[in-house]
Residue, then its C-alpha position, 0 to 999 in steps of 0.5 A: m500500500k502506498i502511503r502519501s506524505t502528510a501536510l504535517v510532514k511537508g510542513f516540518r520539512q519546509s520549516t527545517p531551514y528556518v529552525n536551523a537559522h533561528r536557533n540561538k538567535t535573539m528576538v525581541i517580541t513586543l505585545g501591546g495590551e490590545a492583544f490580551s483580551d483577544k481570543n487568540f492570546n493563548n495561542i500566541i503564548s503557546d507559539i512563544a513557548l514553541l519558539h523557546s523550545l526551538g532554541v530562540k532567545l526571547i525577550l517579551v515586552h508587553g504594553a498595557r495601554p487599553q488596560i490603563n485607560e480602562l482603570l483611569e476611566r473607571n476611577d474618574c482619573h483624567s490623564p491627558y496626552h501631549k504630543g502623543t504621550r500620556v502625561t502620568d501624574e502621581r495618582g495616574l501612576g498608581y493605576v498604571m502600576q496596577a494595570t501593568g503589574r496584573l498583566q505581568l503576573d498573568i503572562t507569567a502564569r500563562l507561560s508557566m502552564s503545563l497541562n496535558n492536552t494543551p500545546m504547553a504540555g511538558t514545557q518547563l519555562n522560567v520567566v524572569s522579570g527584573n530591573f533590567v531597564i533604568a528610566q529617566p523622566l521626560g521632563v517638561d516640554d512646551g510648559i507641560d510637565f510629563c510628571h511620571s512619564g519617562k523614557v529609557r535611560r539604560i539597559d542592563v545588557d549583561g543581566i539580560n544576556r545572563v538570563l537568556n544564556q540560562g535558558s529563561i525568557v525575559l519579561l519586561g513591561p512599560v514601567a521602570g525605576s530610575v536611579t533616584g528610586e522613582t517609577f516612570n511610565l514608559l512606551s513599551e515600543e521604546v523599551a522593546t526598541k532599545v533592548a533590541i538595539k542594545l542586545n544586537a537582536d536578530k529580530l524585533i517582532g510586533f503585533c497589531s490588529e491587522q495582518g501587517v501594513l496594508d495596501s489600498n486593497g487591504n493586502a499585507l505588504a510583504e516587505l518595506f524599506p525604512s525609506e518607505v516606512n517614513r511615508i506610511i508613518t506620516e500618513l498615520e501621524v495625521n490620524e493620531a494628531r486628530n485623536p491621540e488616545s486612539s494611537s495606532g499600534t501599527l504606527r508605534f511599531l513602525r516608529a520602533s522598526k525604523a529606529a531599530c533598522h537604522a541602529g542595525v537590527p536586520r529584520c523587524h516583523l509586524i503581524s496580527y494578534k488575531i490570526d492563529g499561528a501568525l508568529i510561526q507562519e511569519l518566521f518558519s515559512l518562505d512567504g511569511i504572513g505579515t510585513q517585514i521591515v528590512k534595512a535598505s542596504a548594507e553600510q560601508v566603512r571606507q576611506a574618505e575621498i575628495d567627493d565626500i567633503g560635502g557630506i562630511f561638512d554637513l555631518i560635522r557642521p551642527l556639532e561644530e556650532e554646538g561647540v562639540l567639535v573644533r571648527r574646520s574650514r572646507e579648505q582644511l577638510e580638503q587638505e586632510i580628507h585622506q585622514f578621514t574614515i567614513i560610514e556611508k549608507d545609501g549615499l549618505i555619510i552617517g559617520c566619520a572620524a579622522l586619524y592624525p599620526y605622530s609617528e616619532d612618538k608612536m602615537a595617533e590622535m583620533a579626532c572629528v568623531a561624528i555620527h548622524p543623529d538618526y544612527r547614534d543608538g547603534n555601535r557605529g562609534l565603536l566601528l570607527l574606533n576599531h577601524m582607527r585601531q587597525q589603521s594605527k597598527s599598520k602604521g606602527i602606532e602603539q597608542i591612540f589619544v583623543l581630546t573631548t569635551h562631551s564624550l568622556h564616559w563613552f571613551r572610558e567605556q571603550g578602554f581609554h584612560e585620562i592623561g595629562v597634557e604633558s603626555l601628548p606629543m610635543s608638537k600637539q602640546d603646543f596646540y592644546n587649547f587651554q580655554r577649551k579645557s578638553k579632557i585628554l584620554s589615551m588607549p594602548i593599541 
């Protein structure tokens, strides 16, 4: 008797390449509060558990906007919006904490489920929540005090990685503490984006009510580049301006995906929380089911050429006007252009640095370090530094030094230590500007 292979067998075989590709990869999943009341929510939890069982390292970031709105309305607590962000006062913060805490416990309980005759049978998941995110206040804008509405200040990357390497799922919410012990209400999409960027995640995944980003015929757009995302964001922002309390989950995720792609996250996926198995179909099939946002092109690190002067000039001019960088004329740039290394993306210069060797002293100065504001969340400064180190090694340089007025901590984090003016090459000492009071830092190659 001839036995035909079943659809299940075919599905397993077709998904095998993706199982191998996703194993040991880091994925950040952001799930808005809208999904929790949907009948498909338990299936999403089961699919997250399945991903974990396949060796994917998962950080789950949940929101709670509708739950917070319901609590505020029930208790007659008015919480206005300013520029699309909720103003959270002391009373409102209590309801925010109540709603987010309840959701966090609910998610943890569901991920702990291990009943027979359910997709979670036999699973043993450890879910870890903690102070992995440090917040800071948004402050005052246009005379409006955001009170306890905040933004991400720092991510404990090492702490999260330790938990992931132990085989646990990290669960984060939209509430975090600050260094002063205060509590702040955050945007869950911002938390997810910052975590994805800082952990160099392979994917950022979000859920919305639709199948993804839809075209005029109601069909999901399979793939978008960041440049195309800008147009869609602009259209959705018009609707948000009319009714900020009904801010679109699609809009918030597109903003997040744009920032993540710019900062180096290779893939962002937007899928529906209403469709059973959407997460699995998107990640383990050739065509997917939602919308994928990808980087438009690879970035290139290369030596600068004379035609790059205009781009470098546009990049460094705002920093010169702020006093962050020493002013350089276009003529000086032309003379020193071959000292510069640039990062280019889609024809735009998004980063630069110059290396000035002092061969007799076996030292070199790394100067004019600048990164485009839209791309500062990634590791491009470190990319330029490593390129400078390689250049220095090839020239027999043993030590790199920098002069900085604004980036002291960043250079310290990369291994630089402070030195005095007397440690500089003699010819550089003669040109040191004591009025500018730049900090001098050095690092051995």
